[in-house]
MIGU-932529 format. One record per residue: residue number from 0; residue in three letters; x, y, z of N, C-alpha, C in turn. Coordinates in pm, 1 decimal, padded with zeros to 6 digits. Example, Ala and Ser with C-alpha at 12.3 -4.5 7.8 and 13.67 -1.06 7.14 Angstrom:
<rs>
> num  residuo  neast  nnorth  nup  caeast  canorth  caup  ceast  cnorth  cup
> 0  Ala  01319.0  -00569.0  00780.0  01230.0  -00450.0  00780.0  01320.0  -00330.0  00780.0
> 1  Ser  01285.0  -00225.0  00708.0  01367.0  -00106.0  00714.0  01290.0  00003.0  00787.0
</rs>
This chain:
<rs>
> num  residuo  neast  nnorth  nup  caeast  canorth  caup  ceast  cnorth  cup
> 0  Met  00911.7  -00011.9  00202.1  00898.8  00027.8  00340.7  00779.8  -00043.8  00406.1
> 1  Cys  00664.9  -00052.9  00335.4  00547.8  -00119.6  00392.6  00574.0  -00268.4  00413.5
> 2  Lys  00642.5  -00332.5  00317.6  00669.6  -00475.5  00329.8  00754.0  -00504.1  00453.2
> 3  Lys  00852.4  -00421.3  00478.4  00938.2  -00441.1  00595.1  00859.2  -00422.4  00725.1
> 4  Ala  00767.5  -00325.9  00727.1  00692.5  -00295.7  00849.7  00576.7  -00390.6  00875.4
> 5  Thr  00515.6  -00445.3  00768.3  00394.7  -00525.0  00787.2  00407.9  -00670.5  00745.1
> 6  Gly  00512.9  -00703.6  00671.8  00529.6  -00840.3  00623.6  00453.0  -00868.5  00495.6
> 7  Gly  00391.4  -00767.7  00437.1  00316.9  -00782.4  00312.3  00361.2  -00678.6  00211.0
> 8  Pro  00314.3  -00688.4  00087.5  00357.9  -00595.0  -00016.5  00298.0  -00455.2  -00003.1
> 9  Phe  00195.5  -00440.0  00080.3  00134.7  -00309.4  00102.0  00068.5  -00308.9  00239.3
> 10  Ala  00025.3  -00192.0  00282.0  -00044.8  -00179.4  00410.0  -00178.4  -00109.4  00387.4
> 11  Val  -00280.5  -00151.9  00457.4  -00409.3  -00084.1  00453.4  -00406.1  00022.1  00563.2
> 12  Leu  -00424.0  00146.8  00523.6  -00411.2  00257.4  00618.2  -00541.1  00336.1  00629.7
> 13  Val  -00569.8  00380.3  00749.4  -00678.9  00472.7  00776.2  -00613.1  00595.0  00837.0
> 14  Gln  -00649.6  00711.8  00791.9  -00585.2  00830.5  00847.4  -00677.9  00908.8  00938.5
> 15  Ala  -00618.2  00972.3  01037.7  -00692.1  01054.7  01133.6  -00602.0  01168.5  01177.9
> 16  Arg  -00662.7  01274.6  01222.8  -00584.0  01386.1  01277.3  -00524.8  01342.3  01411.2
> 17  Ile  -00401.2  01377.9  01434.0  -00334.1  01341.6  01558.8  -00412.5  01392.6  01679.5
> 18  Asp  -00468.3  01512.5  01668.2  -00543.4  01570.8  01779.8  -00671.4  01494.1  01811.5
> 19  Asp  -00721.3  01415.8  01716.6  -00843.9  01338.9  01737.5  -00817.9  01197.9  01789.2
> 20  Leu  -00692.4  01162.4  01809.1  -00655.2  01027.0  01849.6  -00610.4  01027.0  01995.7
> 21  Ala  -00659.2  00929.7  02072.2  -00618.1  00915.3  02212.0  -00580.7  00769.8  02237.7
> 22  Trp  -00459.9  00746.5  02286.6  -00418.8  00610.6  02324.1  -00476.1  00583.5  02462.1
> 23  Thr  -00551.4  00475.4  02477.6  -00619.3  00448.8  02604.5  -00549.9  00344.6  02690.7
> 24  Ala  -00452.4  00274.2  02635.4  -00383.9  00170.0  02712.6  -00233.4  00179.1  02689.3
> 25  Gly  -00173.3  00282.5  02742.1  -00029.7  00299.4  02726.1  00005.8  00384.0  02604.6
> 26  Thr  00134.0  00395.5  02579.7  00185.6  00474.8  02468.7  00266.8  00384.4  02377.0
> 27  Pro  00245.6  00393.2  02245.3  00321.8  00309.4  02152.9  00471.3  00343.7  02154.7
> 28  Thr  00550.7  00247.2  02117.8  00692.8  00267.2  02094.7  00706.2  00308.5  01948.8
> 29  Ser  00804.1  00392.5  01916.7  00817.8  00435.5  01778.4  00963.1  00430.0  01733.7
> 30  Tyr  00981.6  00428.5  01602.5  01115.3  00432.2  01544.1  01109.6  00505.0  01410.5
> 31  Arg  01221.2  00561.4  01369.7  01231.2  00628.9  01240.9  01251.0  00520.7  01135.5
> 32  Ser  01150.3  00502.4  01050.5  01154.9  00396.4  00950.3  01215.0  00443.3  00818.4
> 33  Ser  01224.3  00573.3  00798.4  01284.3  00629.3  00678.1  01320.8  00774.4  00707.0
> 34  Pro  01388.1  00841.3  00614.4  01421.9  00982.8  00638.0  01299.8  01074.6  00644.4
> 35  Ile  01179.9  01023.7  00606.6  01061.4  01110.4  00602.7  00947.9  01066.5  00693.9
> 36  Ala  00964.7  00956.5  00770.4  00851.0  00905.3  00847.5  00894.5  00830.2  00972.8
> 37  Thr  00800.1  00822.8  01067.8  00816.3  00746.6  01191.4  00704.1  00644.1  01197.5
> 38  Arg  00733.8  00526.5  01249.6  00632.9  00422.1  01266.9  00619.6  00389.6  01415.4
> 39  Gly  00495.7  00364.9  01457.7  00468.9  00325.8  01595.1  00424.9  00181.4  01601.2
> 40  Phe  00456.2  00117.5  01711.8  00420.2  -00023.1  01729.4  00403.2  -00052.7  01877.2
> 41  Cys  00338.4  -00165.8  01907.2  00323.5  -00210.3  02045.2  00459.4  -00259.1  02094.8
> 42  Gly  00509.1  -00201.8  02202.5  00638.0  -00240.6  02257.8  00638.4  -00378.0  02322.0
> 43  Lys  00520.6  -00434.1  02347.8  00512.6  -00567.3  02409.2  00508.3  -00679.2  02305.8
> 44  Cys  00426.1  -00662.8  02200.7  00409.5  -00772.6  02103.4  00461.9  -00739.6  01963.8
> 45  Gly  00490.9  -00612.6  01935.8  00545.6  -00574.7  01806.1  00443.0  -00542.1  01698.6
> 46  Thr  00314.3  -00542.1  01732.0  00211.5  -00512.3  01633.5  00228.5  -00371.2  01577.7
> 47  Pro  00235.6  -00354.8  01444.6  00244.1  -00220.9  01386.4  00115.7  -00143.0  01415.7
> 48  Leu  00129.1  -00016.1  01453.6  00012.4  00064.4  01489.3  -00007.4  00186.5  01401.2
> 49  Tyr  00098.1  00254.2  01361.5  00078.8  00375.6  01282.6  00202.8  00411.2  01201.5
> 50  Leu  00178.7  00501.5  01107.3  00281.5  00565.2  01027.0  00255.3  00714.4  01034.2
> 51  Gln  00358.4  00793.4  01056.9  00342.1  00938.3  01058.3  00456.0  01002.0  00980.2
> 52  Tyr  00416.4  01076.4  00875.5  00515.8  01150.0  00798.0  00556.6  01275.6  00874.1
> 53  Asp  00682.2  01313.9  00861.7  00734.3  01431.8  00930.0  00650.7  01555.9  00895.2
> 54  Gly  00614.7  01632.8  00996.6  00543.2  01757.8  00977.0  00398.1  01743.7  00935.3
> 55  Asp  00344.0  01623.6  00935.7  00204.8  01601.0  00893.8  00115.2  01595.0  01016.3
> 56  Glu  -00002.1  01656.5  01008.7  -00097.5  01653.1  01120.4  -00181.0  01525.9  01121.3
> 57  Leu  -00160.5  01441.2  01019.5  -00234.6  01315.1  01011.3  -00146.3  01198.0  01054.8
> 58  Ile  -00211.9  01098.7  01113.0  -00145.8  00974.6  01149.7  -00219.8  00864.4  01073.0
> 59  Arg  -00146.5  00766.3  01028.0  -00206.3  00659.4  00946.7  -00181.8  00526.2  01012.6
</rs>
């Protein structure tokens, strides 16, 4: 899943509580990347921005 989303064999992730995160320049586009998670990305350039597992208060 990480290779498909990032182009590499793994992804370096930092996690934060969703409530502590504020998007300051628009809202990311998202898609369901698997039955258990959603991924967000920049809708203009395609840069991967986050991974969020269903029902989790953390965003990575």
